[in-house]
Steps between C-alpha positions, in 0.01 A plus 500: 500500500204298585382780715515750216321259272224451757465875551475553124228238470300655785537851358400388151177339622405819675576705193294271275204486734202733454290643774135406535263771384129482582260586215121500500345276238169693494503804267282677754792517743802505269372743239647291217224423251250694713310660209446162330384362834248783538373448144442132576312584819283757321424256218396234749269748678348620170441147371337394824265802505417443133416135556270595791326763282459250216359239735248750643394605149455135404284436807284806419447373145405155628252655742346708219465189283331315785249784539428500126436126500224518758161397357334839556779679311479249215123555486536881495768485231286272286195722549697812408630330184149401393365851566779655292435245227128585496581871496738461207238292317244779543747762377581284197132452420441874536792576267389270219117519533310656212274699732760550775613832637761690299699585813522401862704526815530330837738504795648187655732516803584862419586419136278652233407307187355695206398390153357661195407412141626735234421386147638152443719495813446457871741666741530353848710688757593401852618780732680351802526665840870576449431700183589243236269468200456184293312548174374224271368583151281231343400516132137385474457460124795260456410261779321195365512125535691323225292311246550126543383428146237254619202732456143439615483150351756376752295646789187323371689172463608511864143549618369190317 
């Protein structure tokens, strides 16, 4: 009896036991979850390339800013601003002068600026190199300085 009981115990342990099965943990080898694994790899590659591109772009911008901050570039920019300011002053004086020309035109960096007086209005047009036109219409007769109400007596009082 003991022998049968012992045989039953040994047979039951064999029946309950499971065989060892080897499985790869990497989705590259097992194929389980492989598409998600590939998506992760592609995202990592894309993000790395994007960060390198962004860093290069940032370095290019910093280099451009350093070039702009050099004294000669600051001088040239300032000079160009003053020349444009003087040019716009001359155009303004020409537009509003009593004995000024009724029309005019000049070209600056490929852009053409034209103006003309017609009656009580001045029309100023800027034709850019890409074909865009900006037109400004200025009414001459309605432009005047507001009266302060002080009159000439106030001007004489200041001079005393």
